[in-house]
C-alpha positions as CSV (number, residue, x, y, z in Angstrom):
1,M,-24.5,100.7,78.2
2,N,-22.0,98.4,76.6
3,N,-22.9,95.7,74.9
4,I,-21.5,91.6,75.0
5,D,-19.7,91.0,72.3
6,L,-20.6,87.5,72.1
7,A,-17.7,86.4,68.9
8,I,-14.7,87.6,72.0
9,E,-16.6,85.8,74.6
10,D,-17.4,82.6,72.0
11,F,-13.5,83.0,70.9
12,V,-11.5,82.9,74.3
13,S,-13.8,80.3,75.8
14,K,-12.9,77.7,72.8
15,T,-9.1,79.0,73.0
16,L,-8.6,78.3,75.9
17,N,-10.1,75.0,76.0
18,I,-7.5,73.8,73.5
19,E,-4.2,71.4,75.9
20,G,-1.2,73.4,75.4
21,L,-2.0,76.3,73.6
22,T,0.6,78.9,74.1
23,L,0.7,82.2,75.0
24,K,1.8,83.0,71.0
25,Q,-0.2,80.8,69.7
26,F,-3.4,82.7,71.9
27,E,-2.2,85.6,70.2
28,K,-1.7,84.8,66.9
29,S,-4.9,82.8,66.6
30,A,-6.8,86.5,68.2
31,I,-5.1,88.6,65.5
32,S,-6.1,86.1,62.4
33,N,-9.6,86.0,64.2
34,G,-10.0,90.4,64.1
35,F,-9.1,91.0,67.5
36,Y,-6.6,92.1,69.3
37,F,-4.5,91.5,71.8
38,K,-2.7,93.4,73.9
39,Q,-0.6,92.8,77.2
40,Q,-2.3,95.4,80.2
41,G,0.1,94.1,82.8
42,G,2.9,91.8,83.9
43,D,5.4,90.2,81.7
44,E,6.1,86.9,79.6
45,N,6.4,84.7,82.1
46,H,3.3,86.0,84.5
47,G,1.2,88.5,83.1
48,T,-2.6,89.8,82.0
49,Y,-4.2,90.4,79.0
50,A,-7.1,92.2,77.1
51,I,-9.0,90.6,73.9
52,F,-10.8,93.0,72.0
53,K,-12.1,94.9,68.5
54,K,-12.3,98.6,69.6
55,Y,-11.1,100.3,72.2
56,N,-13.8,101.6,75.1
57,A,-16.1,98.4,74.1
58,H,-16.4,94.9,75.7
59,S,-12.8,93.1,76.0
60,A,-12.1,89.7,77.9
61,A,-9.0,89.5,79.9
62,I,-6.7,86.5,80.2
63,T,-3.8,85.9,82.2
64,K,-0.7,83.6,81.3
65,C,0.2,82.3,85.5
66,H,3.5,81.5,86.9
67,C,3.0,77.9,86.2
68,G,2.5,79.0,82.6
69,H,-1.2,78.0,82.6
70,I,-3.6,80.4,80.6
71,H,-7.0,81.4,82.1
72,R,-9.6,84.3,82.3
73,L,-8.1,86.9,84.4
74,E,-10.3,86.3,86.9
75,D,-10.6,81.9,87.5
76,M,-8.6,80.3,89.6
77,C,-5.6,78.9,88.0
78,I,-6.7,74.7,87.7
79,K,-3.0,74.3,87.5
80,C,-2.0,75.2,91.3
81,H,-5.4,75.0,92.3
82,P,-7.1,71.4,91.3
83,V,-10.7,71.6,91.5
84,N,-13.2,68.8,92.3
85,E,-13.8,66.9,89.4
86,N,-17.9,66.8,90.6
87,L,-18.0,71.3,89.5
88,K,-19.5,72.1,86.0
89,T,-18.7,75.1,85.1
90,L,-21.2,77.3,83.5
91,N,-21.2,80.8,81.9
92,I,-23.6,83.3,82.6
93,K,-24.9,86.6,81.8
94,F,-25.2,88.8,84.8
95,P,-28.6,88.9,85.8
96,T,-28.7,92.8,85.8
97,S,-27.4,95.7,84.9
98,C,-24.4,97.4,87.5
99,S,-26.5,100.3,88.8
100,L,-24.0,102.6,88.5
101,C,-23.3,102.2,85.1
102,E,-26.0,99.4,84.0
103,F,-22.6,97.9,82.8
104,S,-23.6,93.8,81.3
105,E,-20.9,91.2,81.8
106,Y,-20.7,87.5,81.4
107,M,-18.8,85.2,83.5
108,E,-17.7,81.6,84.0
109,I,-19.1,80.1,87.9
110,Q,-18.0,76.5,88.4
111,V,-20.6,75.3,90.0
112,E,-21.9,72.1,92.6
113,P,-24.3,70.1,91.2
114,Q,-27.4,70.1,93.7
115,N,-29.8,67.7,94.2
116,E,-32.6,70.1,92.3
117,G,-29.3,71.4,89.8
118,Y,-26.1,74.2,90.5
119,L,-26.7,76.5,93.3
120,W,-23.3,79.2,93.3
121,S,-22.7,81.9,95.8
122,G,-19.8,84.8,95.9
123,K,-18.9,88.1,95.1
124,V,-19.6,89.9,91.1
125,K,-17.1,92.8,90.3
126,C,-18.6,95.5,87.4
127,P,-15.5,95.5,85.1
128,N,-16.1,99.0,83.9
129,C,-16.8,100.8,87.6
130,S,-15.8,98.7,89.9
131,N,-19.1,97.8,92.0
132,T,-19.4,95.5,93.8
133,G,-21.8,92.9,94.6
134,D,-22.9,89.3,96.1
135,L,-24.1,87.0,93.4
136,L,-27.2,84.4,94.1
137,Y,-26.8,81.5,91.1
138,S,-29.6,78.5,91.8
139,A,-31.2,76.0,89.4
140,G,-30.6,78.2,86.0
141,N,-31.5,81.8,87.7
142,A,-29.0,84.3,89.4
143,F,-29.7,87.8,91.5
144,I,-27.2,90.2,92.3
145,S,-27.6,93.1,95.3
146,W,-25.2,95.6,94.2
147,A,-23.0,97.4,96.9
148,I,-23.8,101.1,95.9
149,D,-27.8,101.1,94.3
150,L,-28.5,104.6,93.3
151,P,-32.7,105.3,94.0
152,F,-34.1,106.4,90.3
């Protein structure tokens, strides 16, 4: 089972909150904090990058959108797709490990406040083996129904 590296997640979350951040500044900051920063696809105008400590371990993926905004790969660009100002971003951990490979992951979701807390549902994908599932998040509790469930 892969372990989540909270240092990577914390670094990426904090760095993405820096207003006016350039990709070059992100790269320099990642390297100075002891992380690798490697382009995975695309180009300098619209590319995807991985931030990690060692190969075959936990990594975080960011992308530079064609509009120039840098965000997590799994998120929509807030510059191209403005979000409702009532939404709140939560960082949650997959409530169950992937049914195929036992990978566990943190993800950010944007939720709208409800009377009883927060409510969100949607598709999730294991970045390790591509198994998919449906996530339900409500009032601090989360559940994933994985598409492929092994019988053991």
